[in-house]
Structures are given as C-alpha cells and as structure tokens.
FITORDREN-341072 format. One record per residue (C-alpha): y, x negated, z; residue in three letters. Coordinates in steps of 0.25 Angstrom, whole numbers, padded with zeros to 4 digits, always signed. Layout:
<sites>
YXZALA ...
</sites>
This chain:
<sites>
-0462-0009+0127MET -0464-0008+0112ALA -0460+0002+0103SER -0474+0006+0097SER -0465+0012+0083GLU -0470+0008+0070SER -0460-0005+0066PRO -0452+0003+0053ARG -0453-0003+0040ARG -0444-0010+0027ILE -0447-0012+0012PHE -0437-0022+0008ILE -0442-0022-0008LEU -0434-0032-0016ALA -0432-0034-0031ASP -0433-0050-0028GLY -0431-0054-0014THR -0429-0044-0004GLY -0422-0059+0002GLU -0410-0049+0005THR -0416-0034+0005ALA -0422-0040+0019GLU -0409-0046+0022LYS -0402-0034+0022VAL -0410-0028+0026ALA -0414-0036+0041THR -0401-0036+0043ALA -0400-0020+0044ALA -0414-0019+0052LEU -0404-0030+0064THR -0398-0017+0066GLN -0412-0010+0070PHE -0417-0018+0082ARG -0426-0008+0089SER -0436-0008+0077ILE -0445-0014+0070GLU -0445-0015+0058VAL -0454-0022+0047GLU -0451-0027+0032THR -0457-0027+0023GLU -0453-0034+0008HIS -0457-0029-0008PHE -0448-0042-0017THR -0445-0042-0032ARG -0453-0029-0033VAL -0446-0025-0048ARG -0456-0013-0054SER -0453+0001-0049LYS -0471-0002-0046PHE -0468-0008-0036GLU -0456+0001-0031ILE -0463+0011-0031ARG -0476+0005-0021GLU -0464+0000-0012ILE -0457+0012-0008MET -0473+0022-0010GLU -0475+0011+0005ARG -0461+0014+0010ALA -0463+0027+0007VAL -0479+0027+0016LYS -0474+0016+0027GLU -0461+0022+0030GLY -0451+0011+0025ALA -0436+0008+0024PHE -0435+0002+0010VAL -0425-0004+0004VAL -0423-0012-0007TYR -0418-0026-0014THR -0418-0020-0028VAL -0409-0024-0037ILE -0413-0019-0052ASP -0408-0005-0055PRO -0419+0005-0059GLU -0429+0001-0047HIS -0417+0003-0034ARG -0417+0017-0042GLU -0433+0018-0041TYR -0432+0013-0027ILE -0421+0026-0024GLN -0429+0033-0030SER -0440+0031-0027CYS -0435+0032-0013ALA -0431+0046-0016LEU -0446+0049-0024GLU -0453+0045-0007LEU -0443+0046+0000LYS -0441+0033+0008ALA -0429+0023+0010GLU -0424+0015+0005VAL -0411+0006+0006ALA -0404-0002-0008ASP -0398-0012-0001LEU -0392-0020-0015ILE -0393-0010-0027GLY -0383+0000-0024GLY -0372-0014-0018LEU -0374-0020-0033VAL -0372-0006-0039MET -0360-0006-0032ARG -0354-0018-0032LEU -0358-0016-0050ALA -0349-0002-0049SER -0337-0012-0041HIS -0336-0024-0049TRP -0342-0015-0063SER -0352-0026-0064ALA -0367-0026-0069GLU -0376-0029-0059PRO -0387-0041-0063VAL -0397-0033-0059PHE -0408-0046-0055ALA -0418-0042-0046PRO -0416-0058-0035GLY -0404-0063-0042ILE -0402-0068-0028GLN -0412-0074-0025HIS -0409-0081-0039GLN -0397-0086-0032LEU -0403-0090-0017ASP -0413-0097-0027ALA -0402-0105-0034GLU -0394-0107-0021TYR -0407-0114-0016PHE -0409-0123-0028ARG -0394-0129-0029ARG -0397-0133-0011ILE -0406-0138-0017GLU -0402-0148-0027ALA -0389-0151-0019VAL -0399-0157-0009GLU -0409-0163-0019PHE -0396-0169-0021ALA -0390-0175-0009VAL -0406-0182-0006LYS -0403-0187-0022ASN -0391-0193-0021ASP -0388-0208-0022ASP -0402-0213-0027GLY -0407-0205-0018GLN -0424-0203-0017SER -0424-0204-0033PRO -0440-0200-0032GLN -0433-0188-0031ASN -0427-0190-0043LEU -0438-0182-0052HIS -0433-0169-0046ARG -0418-0169-0050ALA -0412-0161-0060ASP -0403-0174-0064MET -0399-0189-0060ILE -0386-0196-0060LEU -0387-0210-0062ILE -0375-0216-0060GLY -0365-0229-0053LEU -0359-0229-0038SER -0348-0216-0042ARG -0349-0210-0052THR -0351-0196-0044SER -0366-0196-0045LYS -0365-0187-0031THR -0355-0179-0034PRO -0362-0177-0045LEU -0375-0175-0039SER -0369-0162-0029MET -0361-0155-0041TYR -0374-0154-0046LEU -0383-0154-0037ALA -0375-0139-0032HIS -0377-0133-0046LYS -0391-0134-0042GLY -0396-0147-0049TYR -0405-0156-0042ARG -0396-0170-0046VAL -0401-0185-0041ALA -0394-0199-0042ASN -0394-0209-0043ILE -0385-0224-0041PRO -0385-0233-0051LEU -0383-0250-0047VAL -0383-0259-0057PRO -0389-0268-0045GLU -0400-0256-0044ILE -0413-0253-0054PRO -0410-0236-0053ALA -0423-0231-0045PRO -0436-0228-0057ARG -0435-0214-0051GLU -0422-0212-0062LEU -0434-0215-0073PHE -0446-0210-0070GLU -0437-0197-0071VAL -0433-0185-0083ASP -0422-0195-0089GLN -0414-0183-0093GLU -0411-0182-0076LYS -0405-0193-0076VAL -0387-0191-0079TYR -0379-0206-0079ALA -0364-0205-0074LEU -0355-0214-0079ILE -0341-0216-0074ILE -0331-0224-0083ASP -0325-0236-0075LEU -0312-0235-0071ASN -0317-0218-0062THR -0329-0227-0057LEU -0319-0241-0051VAL -0311-0229-0045ARG -0320-0222-0041VAL -0326-0233-0031ARG -0315-0238-0026HIS -0310-0225-0019GLN -0323-0225-0014ARG -0322-0237-0008LEU -0308-0231-0002ARG -0317-0223+0004ALA -0326-0230+0010LEU -0317-0237+0014GLY -0323-0248+0009LEU -0313-0261+0001PRO -0308-0258-0016PRO -0311-0269-0018ASP -0325-0268-0017ALA -0335-0272-0027GLU -0341-0258-0030TYR -0329-0254-0035ALA -0325-0267-0043ALA -0318-0266-0059ARG -0328-0274-0064GLU -0342-0267-0053ASN -0339-0256-0060ILE -0339-0259-0075ALA -0350-0267-0073ARG -0359-0257-0069GLU -0354-0246-0078LEU -0358-0255-0087ARG -0369-0257-0081TRP -0371-0242-0080CYS -0370-0239-0093ARG -0382-0249-0102GLU -0390-0243-0089PHE -0387-0227-0095TYR -0388-0234-0109ALA -0403-0237-0106ARG -0406-0223-0102HIS -0401-0216-0113PRO -0406-0202-0109THR -0396-0200-0096TRP -0385-0196-0099PRO -0373-0203-0094VAL -0361-0194-0090VAL -0350-0199-0089ASP -0342-0196-0074THR -0329-0201-0075SER -0317-0194-0074GLY -0325-0179-0071ARG -0326-0170-0060ALA -0342-0169-0055VAL -0342-0156-0061GLU -0338-0160-0073GLU -0350-0170-0073THR -0359-0160-0067ALA -0357-0150-0080ALA -0359-0161-0089GLU -0372-0168-0083ILE -0379-0152-0084VAL -0374-0150-0096ARG -0382-0162-0103ILE -0395-0156-0092MET -0393-0145-0096LYS -0394-0148-0111GLU -0404-0157-0110ARG -0411-0146-0105GLU -0410-0135-0117ALA -0414-0145-0126ARG -0427-0149-0119ARG -0429-0136-0118ASP -0426-0131-0133GLY -0436-0144-0135GLY -0446-0138-0132ALA -0445-0126-0138SER -0449-0133-0150PHE 
</sites>
C-alpha cells in the first residue's frame, strides 16, 4: 500500500546553472529510497531580494535548501536568512572553496557559473574537431563559409595535422589539397579571403616526406608522386598560384613542428582581427 505522506521538498538554489547542486543532491537522495522527494530549482540567483523570496518560500513549504553560491556576501546572507527564518540549508561549494583557499593560501576568483563556461569551451573544441574531420582534404567545400580558417597546399604540406591541432584549440578548420591539373573548388574564392592560409614547403623536405609516404603505403619509391622534377614543377605552379591571390598569407612549414606553424597562423589571424577592430573604431 502506497504511503499517504506528502513528498519531502528540496530547493536547489544556485548562482549558476545549478547542475553541481542537482548532482550532489541526487547522489545524497539515493540513500533515502523510501522517501518521496520533490525538487525545485532556482538558478542564476544573483540578488539578495531573490534569495530572501526563496528562503521565505522554503520555510513556508518546509523545504530543505541546498545551494551553490560563490559570492561570499550572498552566502553570508543565505546563512543569516536561515538563522532568522529557522530554515534548513546546506552549502555545497562555499565551504570547500574557502577551505581550499586557506590550505593553498590562494584567493578564489568568486566567479559564478565558471564551471558552465568551462563546459561550453570544452564542447566548442569538440565541435571544432568534428568540423575538421568532416572538412578534411577538400570534403564538403560547401561548408567553407563556416570555417574560421581554410588551409590550402600541395599534398604532404601538413594540412591535416595542422587542421587537427588547431581544432583542438577550438578553431573550425577546413583544408583543401591543391593539384595543378585540378581546379580548386569555386567555394574557396567565394568566402572571406582572409580566412585562407597558403602552405608552402621547400623542395628537399617535400621530396623526403613523399618518399616516406610511399614507403608507408608499400609503393615503389620511383613513383611520379615523389619524383624530384615533378615536385619542383608542382612547387613552381603553387607559388605562381599563390602570387595571384595576395590576400593569402604564405606560411612555410619546412622543418617546423606543427605547433610552431599553428602559432604563426593564429598570430596572423589575431593581427587581422585587431586591425579590423581598430579600423572599426574610427
């Protein structure tokens, strides 16, 4: 026979999304399976007026209040309301933050919602990696307008490793392989040309890298793909192609780690953004 007892109530009060408080409360409630509990959420609470209203309701409805509030003044106000109104409360994060601050002799930033901001940054990187994978090696050129950066270059000029590295930094990157006999996709010329970064590499390095690629694939080393004369011809064509598009910065990947090349690309991008922002202020 079901119990006729009214469900117990918990108020979750948070100055952020309330996710932390909800998870902790849910974990605690697993220890009380015989009790029916209703929870009510009050999120992004940023004023004493809101806090007072919630605390008064909690007393009226007999609710237990669990809270994750980082602002010291607001935490103190919750405690004073609890004493005055005889409300039951539990501080799920403030005490821990202050104990850590004391232990490490460090000052907390006291920024509400900071965990949510970190989560948003994490998901932004995940989305960027998915974008780089789907737009690698010239796939889906219709997506080029959504890219933060577009890397172009001959085969084996580090387009894919650079794309993946930059994606893990949160940038949406597409890359387009250049082949002298095959026109570049028209979409490349329809997007903002300041998104395009032209990769180049020296002859000796490209010959060596392509020979290594052939060996890895179990192919004969004398294939035209790795022939020095053919590569020299491709590089001449590539430089002439780049010269016809002076907006594209030419970035040399010869003998450089992916991190170094990526840093240069990001530097160019940020300089351009700063120049645009500065120009807009006049």
